[in-house]
Structure formats: C-alpha cells, structure tokens
C-alpha positions as semicolon CSV with decimal commas, in nm:
position;residue;x (nm);y (nm);z (nm)
1;M;-2,960;-1,593;2,511
2;D;-2,609;-1,445;2,542
3;L;-2,497;-1,614;2,220
4;L;-2,803;-1,479;2,042
5;L;-2,729;-1,127;2,164
6;Y;-2,365;-1,160;2,059
7;G;-2,480;-1,271;1,716
8;I;-2,720;-0,980;1,689
9;A;-2,448;-0,734;1,793
10;V;-2,196;-0,867;1,541
11;T;-2,446;-0,886;1,255
12;A;-2,583;-0,539;1,326
13;S;-2,230;-0,399;1,345
14;Y;-2,136;-0,536;1,004
15;L;-2,457;-0,407;0,849
16;L;-2,399;-0,064;1,005
17;G;-2,048;-0,054;0,868
18;S;-2,170;-0,170;0,528
19;V;-2,384;0,138;0,475
20;P;-2,184;0,299;0,187
21;T;-2,251;0,660;0,280
22;A;-2,018;0,819;0,024
23;V;-2,135;0,593;-0,259
24;W;-2,504;0,651;-0,195
25;A;-2,459;1,026;-0,141
26;G;-2,264;1,056;-0,464
27;K;-2,523;0,868;-0,667
28;V;-2,830;1,031;-0,512
29;F;-2,713;1,394;-0,501
30;H;-2,453;1,411;-0,777
31;G;-2,525;1,120;-1,009
32;I;-2,172;0,979;-0,984
33;D;-1,990;0,694;-0,815
34;V;-1,736;0,860;-0,588
35;R;-1,511;0,555;-0,629
36;E;-1,452;0,649;-0,991
37;H;-1,312;0,991;-0,901
38;G;-1,045;1,147;-0,682
39;S;-0,852;0,889;-0,482
40;G;-1,090;0,615;-0,594
41;N;-1,219;0,506;-0,254
42;A;-1,551;0,549;-0,077
43;G;-1,418;0,734;0,224
44;A;-1,522;1,064;0,376
45;A;-1,207;1,247;0,263
46;N;-1,265;1,154;-0,099
47;A;-1,632;1,245;-0,062
48;V;-1,536;1,596;0,050
49;R;-1,282;1,626;-0,231
50;V;-1,513;1,499;-0,505
51;L;-1,861;1,593;-0,384
52;G;-1,780;1,909;-0,190
53;W;-1,822;2,012;0,171
54;K;-2,202;2,018;0,176
55;T;-2,215;1,649;0,090
56;G;-1,881;1,541;0,231
57;I;-1,928;1,659;0,587
58;P;-2,255;1,467;0,639
59;V;-2,079;1,163;0,493
60;L;-1,795;1,209;0,742
61;L;-2,030;1,242;1,038
62;T;-2,237;0,943;0,928
63;D;-1,929;0,724;0,887
64;M;-1,816;0,824;1,235
65;A;-2,164;0,751;1,372
66;K;-2,153;0,401;1,221
67;G;-1,844;0,316;1,423
68;W;-1,973;0,478;1,740
69;M;-2,307;0,301;1,722
70;A;-2,146;-0,037;1,657
71;A;-1,908;0,003;1,952
72;M;-2,197;0,105;2,177
73;L;-2,408;-0,200;2,094
74;P;-2,254;-0,416;2,372
75;V;-2,337;-0,136;2,616
76;L;-2,695;-0,102;2,496
77;L;-2,745;-0,479;2,497
78;K;-2,581;-0,504;2,843
79;L;-2,347;-0,781;2,733
80;A;-2,104;-0,713;3,022
81;E;-2,066;-0,502;3,334
82;P;-1,995;-0,131;3,273
83;G;-1,631;-0,024;3,313
84;T;-1,493;-0,376;3,288
85;A;-1,231;-0,511;3,049
86;G;-1,493;-0,758;2,926
87;L;-1,723;-0,482;2,805
88;I;-1,436;-0,295;2,638
89;N;-1,328;-0,613;2,462
90;L;-1,679;-0,668;2,328
91;Q;-1,693;-0,306;2,211
92;I;-1,366;-0,357;2,027
93;M;-1,508;-0,668;1,861
94;T;-1,824;-0,499;1,733
95;G;-1,626;-0,189;1,636
96;V;-1,380;-0,391;1,431
97;V;-1,668;-0,568;1,258
98;A;-1,816;-0,230;1,163
99;V;-1,483;-0,116;1,019
100;I;-1,462;-0,438;0,818
101;G;-1,811;-0,364;0,692
102;H;-1,701;-0,015;0,586
103;I;-1,396;-0,146;0,400
104;F;-1,588;-0,439;0,247
105;P;-1,950;-0,316;0,235
106;L;-2,222;-0,568;0,158
107;F;-2,432;-0,297;-0,005
108;A;-2,164;-0,164;-0,243
109;G;-1,998;-0,464;-0,403
110;F;-1,747;-0,499;-0,116
111;R;-1,559;-0,189;-0,239
112;G;-1,555;0,064;0,041
113;G;-1,331;0,320;0,204
114;K;-1,024;0,298;0,425
115;G;-1,225;0,316;0,745
116;V;-1,056;0,614;0,909
117;A;-1,378;0,796;1,001
118;T;-1,543;0,472;1,118
119;V;-1,239;0,384;1,329
120;F;-1,258;0,732;1,481
121;G;-1,621;0,669;1,578
122;V;-1,526;0,337;1,739
123;L;-1,241;0,493;1,934
124;L;-1,466;0,780;2,044
125;A;-1,698;0,526;2,203
126;L;-1,409;0,339;2,366
127;H;-1,199;0,627;2,501
128;P;-1,331;0,979;2,422
129;L;-1,045;1,183;2,574
130;L;-0,772;0,978;2,407
131;T;-0,956;0,993;2,076
132;L;-0,998;1,370;2,093
133;S;-0,625;1,399;2,166
134;C;-0,555;1,204;1,847
135;L;-0,796;1,432;1,662
136;L;-0,588;1,726;1,779
137;V;-0,280;1,559;1,633
138;F;-0,466;1,514;1,304
139;V;-0,574;1,879;1,295
140;I;-0,223;2,007;1,371
141;V;-0,059;1,789;1,103
142;L;-0,328;1,878;0,849
143;A;-0,286;2,250;0,923
144;L;0,090;2,225;0,880
145;T;0,098;2,002;0,572
146;R;-0,249;2,029;0,414
147;I;-0,228;1,653;0,351
148;I;-0,515;1,446;0,494
149;S;-0,340;1,109;0,461
150;L;-0,042;1,234;0,660
151;G;-0,272;1,369;0,929
152;S;-0,462;1,039;0,945
153;M;-0,146;0,832;0,976
154;S;0,000;1,067;1,238
155;A;-0,317;1,042;1,446
156;G;-0,314;0,663;1,409
157;I;0,045;0,639;1,532
158;A;-0,030;0,880;1,815
159;F;-0,312;0,657;1,941
160;P;-0,101;0,375;2,093
161;V;0,177;0,617;2,190
162;L;-0,062;0,835;2,392
163;L;-0,243;0,534;2,538
164;F;0,079;0,382;2,667
165;T;0,226;0,707;2,798
166;L;-0,055;0,939;2,912
167;F;-0,372;0,732;2,941
168;D;-0,475;0,393;3,080
169;T;-0,722;0,111;3,024
170;P;-0,821;-0,203;3,217
171;S;-0,813;-0,403;2,892
172;L;-0,495;-0,561;2,756
173;I;-0,680;-0,624;2,431
174;F;-0,744;-0,249;2,401
175;R;-0,368;-0,189;2,422
176;I;-0,309;-0,447;2,152
177;F;-0,595;-0,301;1,949
178;S;-0,438;0,046;1,962
179;V;-0,122;-0,089;1,799
180;F;-0,335;-0,282;1,549
181;V;-0,518;0,039;1,452
182;A;-0,191;0,219;1,386
183;V;-0,056;-0,067;1,173
184;V;-0,378;-0,106;0,974
185;L;-0,391;0,268;0,898
186;L;-0,036;0,253;0,767
187;V;-0,115;-0,053;0,554
188;T;-0,434;0,094;0,408
189;H;-0,243;0,414;0,330
190;R;0,048;0,237;0,160
191;N;-0,028;0,401;-0,175
192;N;-0,042;0,740;-0,004
193;I;0,296;0,670;0,154
194;K;0,443;0,595;-0,189
195;R;0,303;0,922;-0,325
196;L;0,436;1,111;-0,021
197;I;0,783;0,971;-0,084
198;R;0,759;1,077;-0,450
199;G;0,620;1,416;-0,352
200;E;0,301;1,349;-0,547
201;E;0,042;1,331;-0,270
202;K;-0,240;1,579;-0,330
203;K;-0,299;1,852;-0,078
204;F;-0,648;1,895;0,059
205;F;-0,679;2,268;0,006
206;G;-0,471;2,542;-0,140
207;K;-0,232;2,517;-0,432
208;K;-0,002;2,222;-0,464
209;E;0,355;2,326;-0,403
C-alpha cells in the first residue's frame, strides 16, 4: 500500500507541475503562445510581462499553488509522521517532481518555465518563515534594481545561507536541497546572467537605463 501511495504522490506531483498555466492563459485569453514572446519561457514573470498583470498574477499564484500542493501531498496521504525528517524528505521529493513537471510539462510539449514560482510554492510548504524571508530578499533586490532575474537569483542564494545561519531543520536532505535550489536557479538563469554582465537585461518596470 505504501508503494502505491508513493506512486500516486509522485505521479500526481508531476501532473500538477505539468499544468502549463502561462501557456494556457496566453492562448485562452490572448490568443498567443507566451513562449513566442518576451523572454521566451512559460514562467510567471514572462506571463506578467507579455500578458499583463491581470493575467500574469493569477498565473503566478497558480504556479506557486502547484508547488505547494505537490509538497503537501505526503502530508495529506500521511506517508510519514508529522515533523519528522522522513516527512520533509518525502515533501522534497514530490516538490522536486512538480518543479520538473513545470520545466518539462507533459501538456505543453515539454517546454515550460524556469520553475521559480513553483519552487517558491514548494519551499512555502516546507519552511514558511524561511521562504518568506527569501521573498523579502527578492522584493528588496527587485525594488533596488527593477530586474526580476536578479531578485530571483538573490533569493535563491539567500535560501541556503539563511537556513544554515538563522534557521534549522531536522532533515540533512533539506540542507542539501537548499544548496541544490540555489545552484539550479543560477543554472536556469545562465542566459540572464550573461545579459546582466553585458548590461542588456530588461528591467521589469520603468525605463531602461
């Protein structure tokens, strides 16, 4: 029975992550494929940039909800005791699967987004206070620079730094996962990093300086 529940949790997590919110919203409400405009990915940031706030914000919230729901599946299915490292590890597993689904969505030709909003939802389920602290870092960097990619990468780097210095967890895998998240965000933003170095990265609002 446990193996069946594990299988259900993993499969459901991938399918949740595979819901291409930005792609479907763009096609249904605007008649365009968001991946053909802006930064070219199916993430929430590009949805806001291309489709506008009224469409982009629901996309952002839905992408976050996908990650949160996936990470909460082990809790809902009672796959381990609450508050244990075992439960946290299972939440990480289903959360990662959801992020993979977002990046390589079954329902959108395996061309998805970078997974930032979905990762945020996963982390919110795992450690709300730490995640909100990273959100504060994102907001501060975005306010200072007006560059979403820089804010996202700063928040990603802050996650393991804050976990190791100010917060705690019973799970060693969670500590490793925090470093993994930071590295993956940097890798998926490699093109943004190149544009930042060249001074060509687009600002989210206001005139480009």
